[in-house]
C-alpha positions as a Markdown table, in Angstrom:
| # | Residue | x | y | z |
|---|---|---|---|---|
| 1 | Unk | 10.1 | -13.2 | -11.7 |
| 2 | Unk | 12.5 | -10.3 | -12.0 |
| 3 | Unk | 15.4 | -10.2 | -9.5 |
| 4 | Unk | 14.9 | -7.4 | -7.0 |
| 5 | Unk | 17.4 | -4.5 | -7.3 |
| 6 | Unk | 17.6 | -1.3 | -5.4 |
| 7 | Unk | 16.9 | 0.7 | -8.6 |
| 8 | Unk | 13.6 | -1.2 | -9.2 |
| 9 | Unk | 10.3 | 0.3 | -8.0 |
| 10 | Unk | 9.3 | -1.3 | -4.8 |
| 11 | Unk | 5.6 | -1.7 | -3.8 |
| 12 | Unk | 3.2 | -3.4 | -1.4 |
| 13 | Unk | -0.2 | -4.9 | -1.6 |
| 14 | Unk | -2.6 | -4.1 | 1.2 |
| 15 | Unk | -6.1 | -4.8 | 2.4 |
| 16 | Unk | -7.9 | -4.9 | 5.7 |
| 17 | Unk | -5.9 | -8.1 | 6.6 |
| 18 | Unk | -2.8 | -5.9 | 7.3 |
| 19 | Unk | -4.6 | -3.8 | 9.8 |
| 20 | Unk | -3.7 | -0.1 | 10.2 |
| 21 | Unk | -0.8 | 0.8 | 7.9 |
| 22 | Unk | 1.9 | 3.2 | 9.0 |
| 23 | Unk | 2.2 | 5.0 | 5.7 |
| 24 | Unk | 5.0 | 7.3 | 6.9 |
| 25 | Unk | 7.0 | 4.2 | 7.7 |
| 26 | Unk | 6.1 | 2.6 | 4.3 |
| 27 | Unk | 7.4 | 5.8 | 2.5 |
| 28 | Unk | 10.5 | 5.9 | 4.7 |
| 29 | Unk | 11.4 | 2.4 | 3.6 |
| 30 | Unk | 11.5 | 3.3 | -0.1 |
| 31 | Unk | 8.2 | 1.9 | -1.1 |
| 32 | Unk | 7.0 | 3.9 | -4.1 |
| 33 | Unk | 3.6 | 2.4 | -4.8 |
| 34 | Unk | 0.8 | 0.4 | -3.3 |
| 35 | Unk | -1.9 | -1.8 | -4.6 |
| 36 | Unk | -4.9 | -1.2 | -2.3 |
| 37 | Unk | -7.7 | -3.8 | -2.3 |
| 38 | Unk | -11.0 | -2.0 | -3.0 |
| 39 | Unk | -13.6 | -4.7 | -3.3 |
| 40 | Unk | -14.4 | -8.4 | -3.0 |
| 41 | Unk | -18.0 | -9.1 | -2.1 |
| 42 | Unk | -18.2 | -5.5 | -0.9 |
| 43 | Unk | -15.9 | -2.6 | -0.3 |
| 44 | Unk | -12.8 | -3.5 | 1.7 |
| 45 | Unk | -13.3 | -2.1 | 5.2 |
| 46 | Unk | -10.0 | -0.2 | 5.1 |
| 47 | Unk | -10.0 | 0.9 | 1.5 |
| 48 | Unk | -11.0 | 4.5 | 2.0 |
| 49 | Unk | -8.7 | 5.0 | 5.0 |
| 50 | Unk | -5.8 | 3.4 | 3.1 |
| 51 | Unk | -6.4 | 5.3 | -0.2 |
| 52 | Unk | -6.6 | 8.7 | 1.6 |
| 53 | Unk | -3.6 | 8.0 | 3.8 |
| 54 | Unk | -1.5 | 6.8 | 0.9 |
| 55 | Unk | -2.4 | 9.8 | -1.2 |
| 56 | Unk | -1.4 | 12.2 | 1.6 |
| 57 | Unk | 2.0 | 10.5 | 1.7 |
| 58 | Unk | 2.4 | 11.0 | -2.0 |
């Protein structure tokens, strides 16, 4: 695994297990991307909410 450096892109992986995500706080902490779980035996219950909220935050 690559060593983490401040210049590297930082991301998170989220699903319904993380509960409600504070996307403003995520962006303020330098996170530049997110993997959002979409399906596994059905649509993840927070997928639409997370995808829309992340998109609004850019």
